[in-house]
C-alpha positions as CSV (number, residue, x, y, z in Angstrom):
1,M,14.6,15.7,19.6
2,V,16.1,12.9,17.5
3,F,18.4,10.0,18.6
4,W,21.4,11.4,16.8
5,E,21.2,14.9,18.3
6,G,24.4,15.7,20.2
7,Y,26.4,13.1,18.2
8,L,25.9,14.1,14.5
9,S,24.5,17.1,12.8
10,D,21.3,16.8,10.7
11,E,23.4,17.6,7.7
12,A,25.8,14.7,8.3
13,M,22.9,12.3,8.9
14,G,21.2,13.5,5.7
15,T,24.4,12.8,3.8
16,F,25.5,9.5,5.2
17,A,22.4,7.8,6.8
18,P,20.9,7.0,3.3
19,I,24.2,5.4,2.2
20,V,24.5,3.3,5.3
21,L,20.9,2.3,5.1
22,Y,21.4,1.3,1.4
23,W,24.1,-1.2,2.3
24,L,22.3,-2.5,5.4
25,Y,19.0,-3.1,3.6
26,A,20.5,-4.4,0.4
27,G,22.9,-6.5,2.4
28,I,20.0,-8.2,4.2
29,Y,18.5,-9.2,0.8
30,Q,21.9,-10.4,-0.4
31,L,22.3,-12.6,2.7
32,L,18.9,-14.2,2.5
33,P,18.7,-17.8,1.5
34,P,17.7,-18.3,-2.2
35,L,13.9,-18.2,-1.5
36,D,13.2,-19.6,-4.9
37,Q,9.4,-19.7,-4.1
38,Y,9.3,-15.9,-4.0
39,R,11.7,-15.0,-6.8
40,L,10.5,-13.1,-9.9
41,H,13.3,-14.8,-11.9
42,T,15.1,-18.1,-11.4
43,R,18.7,-18.1,-10.3
44,K,19.6,-19.5,-13.7
45,E,18.0,-16.5,-15.4
46,E,20.0,-14.2,-13.2
47,E,23.3,-15.9,-14.2
48,E,22.5,-16.1,-17.9
49,K,20.9,-12.7,-18.5
50,N,22.9,-10.3,-16.3
51,S,26.0,-9.2,-18.1
52,V,27.9,-7.6,-15.2
53,S,29.5,-9.1,-12.1
54,L,28.6,-8.3,-8.5
55,S,32.0,-6.8,-7.8
56,V,31.6,-4.4,-10.8
57,V,28.1,-3.5,-9.5
58,I,29.4,-2.7,-6.0
59,R,32.2,-0.5,-7.4
60,G,29.6,1.4,-9.5
61,V,27.3,2.0,-6.6
62,L,30.1,3.2,-4.4
63,L,31.2,5.7,-7.0
64,Q,27.7,7.1,-7.3
65,Q,27.4,7.4,-3.6
66,L,30.7,9.3,-3.4
67,V,29.3,11.9,-5.8
68,Q,26.0,11.9,-4.0
69,A,27.6,12.5,-0.6
70,T,29.7,15.4,-2.1
71,V,26.7,17.1,-3.6
72,A,24.6,16.6,-0.5
73,Q,27.2,18.2,1.7
74,A,27.5,21.2,-0.6
75,L,23.7,21.5,-0.8
76,F,23.3,21.4,3.0
77,M,26.0,24.0,3.5
78,L,24.4,26.4,1.0
79,T,20.9,26.0,2.4
80,S,21.7,26.0,6.1
81,R,19.0,27.8,8.2
82,T,20.7,27.9,11.6
83,S,19.9,31.0,13.7
84,S,22.4,33.1,15.5
85,S,22.2,30.6,18.4
86,G,23.1,27.7,16.0
87,I,19.6,26.1,16.2
88,T,17.5,25.3,13.2
89,V,13.8,25.7,13.9
90,Q,11.9,22.6,12.8
91,P,8.4,22.9,11.3
92,S,5.4,21.1,12.7
93,I,4.9,17.3,12.0
94,L,2.1,18.2,9.6
95,V,4.2,20.6,7.6
96,Q,7.0,18.1,7.5
97,L,4.7,15.4,6.1
98,M,3.4,17.8,3.5
99,Q,7.0,18.6,2.5
100,I,7.8,14.9,2.1
101,V,4.7,14.4,-0.1
102,V,5.8,17.4,-2.3
103,A,9.4,16.0,-2.4
104,M,8.0,12.6,-3.5
105,L,6.0,14.2,-6.4
106,V,9.0,16.3,-7.5
107,M,11.3,13.4,-7.5
108,D,8.8,11.2,-9.4
109,T,8.4,13.9,-12.0
110,W,12.1,14.5,-12.5
111,Q,13.0,10.9,-12.7
112,Y,10.1,10.0,-15.0
113,F,11.1,12.5,-17.7
114,V,14.8,12.1,-17.4
115,H,14.5,8.3,-17.3
116,R,12.1,8.2,-20.3
117,Y,14.4,10.6,-22.3
118,M,17.3,8.3,-21.7
119,H,15.4,5.5,-23.3
120,Q,14.1,7.5,-26.2
121,N,17.5,9.1,-27.1
122,K,19.5,6.3,-28.7
123,F,22.9,7.9,-27.9
124,L,22.0,8.4,-24.2
125,Y,20.6,4.9,-24.0
126,R,23.6,3.2,-25.7
127,H,26.3,5.1,-23.9
128,I,24.7,5.8,-20.5
129,H,21.4,4.2,-19.4
130,S,22.1,0.8,-20.9
131,Q,24.6,0.3,-18.0
132,H,21.7,0.0,-15.5
133,H,19.9,-2.5,-17.9
134,R,22.9,-4.8,-17.8
135,L,21.0,-6.1,-14.8
136,V,18.1,-7.7,-16.8
137,V,17.3,-9.5,-13.6
138,P,17.5,-6.8,-10.9
139,Y,18.8,-7.5,-7.4
140,A,18.9,-5.2,-4.3
141,I,22.6,-4.2,-4.3
142,G,22.3,-3.2,-8.0
143,A,19.5,-0.6,-7.3
144,L,21.9,2.3,-7.8
145,Y,24.2,0.7,-10.4
146,N,24.2,3.4,-13.0
147,H,26.6,5.2,-15.3
148,P,28.1,8.0,-13.2
149,L,26.5,10.7,-15.4
150,E,23.1,9.0,-15.0
151,G,23.6,8.7,-11.2
152,L,24.3,12.5,-11.1
153,L,21.4,13.5,-13.4
154,L,18.7,11.1,-12.3
155,D,19.3,10.4,-8.6
156,T,21.6,13.1,-7.2
157,F,20.1,16.1,-9.0
158,G,16.6,14.7,-8.6
159,G,17.1,14.4,-4.8
160,A,18.6,18.0,-4.7
161,L,15.6,19.4,-6.6
162,S,13.1,17.5,-4.3
163,F,14.9,19.0,-1.3
164,L,14.9,22.5,-2.6
165,V,11.4,22.7,-4.0
166,S,9.8,21.1,-0.9
167,G,11.6,23.5,1.4
168,M,12.4,20.8,4.0
169,T,15.1,21.1,6.6
170,A,18.1,18.8,6.8
171,R,16.3,16.9,9.6
172,T,13.3,16.2,7.4
173,A,15.6,15.3,4.6
174,V,17.1,12.5,6.7
175,I,13.6,10.9,6.8
176,F,12.8,11.5,3.2
177,F,16.1,10.3,1.7
178,C,16.2,7.2,3.9
179,F,12.7,6.3,2.8
180,A,13.5,7.0,-0.8
181,V,16.6,4.8,-0.8
182,T,14.8,2.0,1.0
183,K,12.0,2.1,-1.5
184,T,14.5,2.1,-4.4
185,V,16.4,-1.0,-3.0
186,D,13.1,-2.8,-2.5
187,D,12.0,-2.1,-6.1
188,H,15.1,-3.9,-7.3
189,C,15.1,-6.8,-4.9
190,G,13.7,-9.3,-7.3
191,L,11.5,-11.0,-4.6
192,W,7.8,-11.0,-4.1
193,L,7.7,-11.5,-0.4
194,P,4.4,-11.9,1.6
195,G,3.6,-9.0,3.8
196,N,6.1,-6.6,2.1
197,I,4.7,-3.2,3.1
198,F,5.9,-1.6,-0.1
199,H,3.9,-4.1,-2.2
200,L,0.8,-3.4,0.0
201,F,0.9,0.4,-0.3
202,F,2.5,1.1,-3.7
203,Q,1.5,0.1,-7.2
204,N,5.0,1.1,-8.3
205,N,6.8,-1.8,-6.6
206,T,9.2,-4.7,-7.3
207,A,7.0,-6.4,-9.9
208,Y,6.1,-3.1,-11.6
209,H,9.8,-2.1,-12.0
210,D,10.7,-5.7,-13.0
211,V,8.5,-5.3,-16.1
212,H,10.5,-2.3,-17.1
213,H,13.7,-4.3,-17.0
214,Q,12.4,-7.0,-19.4
215,L,12.6,-6.6,-23.2
216,Q,8.8,-6.3,-23.8
217,G,8.5,-3.7,-21.0
218,A,11.6,-1.5,-21.7
219,K,9.5,1.3,-23.1
220,Y,7.0,1.2,-20.3
221,N,6.8,1.7,-16.5
222,Y,9.4,4.5,-16.4
223,S,7.9,5.8,-13.1
224,Q,10.2,5.6,-10.1
225,P,10.5,5.5,-7.2
226,F,7.1,6.2,-5.7
227,F,3.9,6.4,-7.9
228,P,2.9,5.4,-11.4
229,I,1.1,8.7,-12.0
230,W,3.1,9.8,-15.1
231,D,3.0,6.4,-16.7
232,K,-0.7,6.4,-16.5
233,I,-1.1,10.0,-17.7
234,L,1.2,9.7,-20.6
235,G,0.4,6.2,-21.8
236,T,3.5,4.4,-20.8
237,H,1.9,2.3,-18.1
238,M,2.1,-1.5,-18.7
239,P,0.0,-3.6,-16.3
240,Y,1.0,-7.1,-15.4
241,H,-0.4,-10.4,-14.0
242,L,1.7,-11.9,-11.2
243,V,1.7,-15.6,-12.2
244,K,3.1,-18.5,-10.2
245,R,5.7,-20.5,-12.1
246,P,5.4,-24.3,-12.1
247,E,9.0,-24.7,-10.9
248,G,8.4,-22.2,-8.1
249,G,8.4,-18.4,-7.7
250,F,6.5,-15.8,-9.6
251,E,6.6,-14.1,-13.0
252,A,5.4,-10.5,-13.6
253,R,3.8,-11.2,-17.0
254,P,3.1,-7.9,-18.9
255,V,-0.4,-7.3,-20.2
256,K,-0.8,-4.9,-23.1
257,D,-3.6,-2.4,-22.6
């Protein structure tokens, strides 16, 4: 039994809950006071280094989410497992947890290799992936600011593949995709807040991904959104020291191995 049962189908929740959650969570970060003592970059750096306006970023994210919702609805329709009585049998909690772990590993693998190739292929980087890197100083609302083709290949197809390989139901997918989108927003929030649960449990976090957005780290730390496994296996892992800036806030300072 879930709180939306009787009001929305699992398929509708799996499609729209991650989108709503994206704007709620990113909106909270957007509405926070400046919090200069926790920023990984100063506000001046954000104004000077980012080459795209907030309004353009918002339109880009909405376009990606429109495509994402369309693909999700089609995917759920094609993989529906309802019985003749119209009920989908849900696996045990343990099986669902295992499916979520499998989906995390599949998504990480897909995104690492596609992301890395988009950096290595000069044409793809110049015409597609460089759009995301217009945000040299990342912020939460810009987490899914991508070229439409990248959004389709990296995020939408990656999510679909994770869903299919793991064998999860639409109900489990609600949990997985909501968790994935929350983690992605947090990785781009640009703040090192005390007690942030993602910073406590994941090495691949806000500071880790911030290094990738900087010039010296652009060919490193491709892993997203969960674990740095592939970076460590394939030699693209760049560690960092989190250093306090004299004027306030932090800097994720890369350390060459």
